[in-house]
C-alpha positions in Angstrom: -134.8 16.8 91.9 -132.8 15.9 95.0 -134.7 14.8 98.1 -134.9 17.2 101.0 -132.9 16.3 104.1 -133.7 17.1 107.7 -131.1 16.9 110.5 -131.4 17.5 114.2 -128.6 19.8 115.3 -127.6 21.6 118.5 -126.4 25.1 118.0 -125.4 27.3 120.9 -127.0 24.7 123.3 -130.4 24.7 121.5 -131.8 22.0 119.3 -132.9 22.8 115.8 -134.0 21.0 112.8 -132.1 22.0 109.7 -133.6 21.2 106.3 -132.0 21.4 102.9 -131.1 19.6 99.8 -127.6 18.8 101.1 -126.6 15.7 102.9 -127.1 15.2 106.6 -123.3 15.2 107.1 -123.1 18.6 105.4 -125.9 20.1 107.6 -124.1 18.7 110.7 -120.8 20.2 109.5 -122.5 23.6 109.1 -123.9 23.4 112.6 -120.4 22.3 113.9 -118.8 25.3 112.2 -121.4 27.7 113.8 -120.8 26.1 117.2 -117.0 26.5 116.8 -117.5 30.2 116.0 -119.8 30.6 119.0 -117.3 28.8 121.3 -114.5 31.0 119.9 -116.3 34.1 120.8 -117.5 32.8 124.2 -113.9 32.2 125.1 -113.5 36.0 125.4 -114.9 37.0 128.8 -115.9 40.4 127.5 -118.1 38.9 124.8 -120.5 37.5 127.4 -121.0 41.0 128.9 -122.2 42.4 125.6 -125.9 42.8 124.8 -127.3 39.9 122.7 -127.7 42.0 119.6 -124.0 43.0 119.7 -123.0 39.4 120.2 -125.0 38.4 117.2 -123.5 41.1 115.2 -120.0 40.0 116.2 -120.8 36.4 115.3 -122.1 37.6 111.9 -119.0 39.7 111.4 -116.7 36.8 112.2 -118.5 34.5 109.8 -118.4 37.2 107.1 -114.7 37.6 107.8 -114.1 33.8 107.3 -116.1 34.0 104.1 -114.1 36.8 102.6 -110.8 35.3 103.6 -111.8 32.0 102.0 -112.9 33.8 98.9 -109.5 35.6 98.8 -107.7 32.3 99.3 -109.7 30.8 96.4 -108.7 33.7 94.1 -105.0 33.3 95.2 -105.1 29.5 94.5 -106.9 30.1 91.2 -104.1 32.5 90.2 -101.5 29.8 91.1 -103.4 27.2 89.0 -103.7 29.6 86.1 -99.9 30.3 86.2 -99.1 26.7 86.4 -101.4 26.0 83.4 -99.7 28.7 81.4 -96.2 27.4 82.4 -97.3 23.9 81.3 -98.6 25.2 78.0 -95.3 27.0 77.4 -93.3 23.8 78.3 -95.5 21.7 76.0 -94.9 24.3 73.2 -91.2 24.2 73.8 -91.2 20.4 73.7 -93.1 20.3 70.4 -90.7 22.9 69.0 -87.7 20.9 70.2 -89.2 17.7 68.7 -89.7 19.4 65.4 -86.0 20.6 65.4 -84.9 17.1 66.2 -86.9 15.6 63.4 -85.6 18.2 61.0 -82.0 17.5 62.1 -82.6 13.8 61.7 -83.9 14.3 58.1 -80.9 16.4 57.2 -78.5 13.7 58.5 -80.2 11.1 56.2 
């Protein structure tokens, strides 16, 4: 089993200890992502005027939006990979067929 990691991070100006089975670098990256989203929302002056529960909801919605966009991008890229794999398979098949024709033609010449 992997050893548990603790990392001191600052999120939204408060210090927390994150624990997990990921590396400290990963935990810091997660905290950095969260701080980026908070900073992004805090850049909008209207955001600061909202009640705390509404700000938290907007933060959660923004993170969920990022997640679903990343998931859609993964599906898109997987489709591209699948198409390229199919194209490669077709090219290999054509190459084998051409090699067989060439061998057959060489045999007929002899």
